C-alpha positions in Angstrom: 0.0 0.0 0.0 1.1 3.6 -0.4 1.6 4.1 3.3 4.0 1.2 3.5 1.5 -1.3 4.9 1.8 -4.9 3.6 -1.1 -7.3 3.6 -1.2 -10.9 2.6 -4.1 -13.4 2.9 -7.5 -14.1 1.4 -8.9 -11.3 -0.8 -12.5 -11.0 -2.0 -13.7 -8.0 -4.0 -10.4 -6.2 -3.5 -10.5 -6.4 0.3 -8.9 -8.9 2.7 -11.5 -11.2 4.1 -10.7 -14.3 6.0 -7.3 -15.1 7.4 -4.3 -12.9 6.8 -1.3 -10.9 7.9 -1.0 -7.1 8.1 2.3 -5.3 8.7 2.0 -1.5 9.1 4.7 1.1 8.4 4.9 1.9 12.1 5.8 -1.6 13.1 2.6 -3.2 14.1 1.8 -6.7 13.0 -1.6 -8.3 13.0 -2.2 -12.0 12.2 -5.7 -13.3 12.3 -9.2 -12.8 10.8 -10.4 -10.0 8.6 -13.7 -8.8 7.3 -13.7 -6.5 4.3 -10.3 -5.0 5.2 -11.0 -4.7 9.0 -9.4 -6.7 11.8 -12.5 -8.7 12.8 -12.6 -12.0 14.7 -9.8 -13.7 16.5 -6.3 -12.4 16.1 -2.9 -11.4 17.5 -1.7 -7.8 17.3 1.9 -7.1 18.2 2.9 -3.5 18.8 6.3 -2.0 17.9 8.2 -1.2 21.1 8.5 2.4 19.9 4.8 2.9 19.2 3.7 5.8 21.3 0.5 5.7 23.2 0.4 1.9 23.6 0.9 0.4 27.1 0.7 -3.2 26.0 3.2 -5.0 23.8 0.6 -7.3 22.3 -3.0 -8.3 22.4 -4.5 -11.7 21.5 -8.2 -12.1 21.4 -11.3 -10.8 19.6 -11.5 -7.8 17.4 -14.6 -6.1 16.1 -14.1 -3.8 13.1 -10.5 -2.9 14.0 -11.2 -2.5 17.8 -10.0 -4.8 20.5 -12.9 -6.5 22.2 -12.5 -8.3 25.4 
């Protein structure tokens, strides 16, 4: 993507849907389920140690439309 994000996985209609891997330019890595491009379902999100504003290093659990849930 233009912002440096890399996404691999199952794509339908131009959006990642199903299982996949997303690596963002700021160092975050998400592996898990997606729905139409959004983190949705069970997944693991690992934060870059230098990401500002995050107190956790990782989160594994449920996501709902890009938000941690649980």
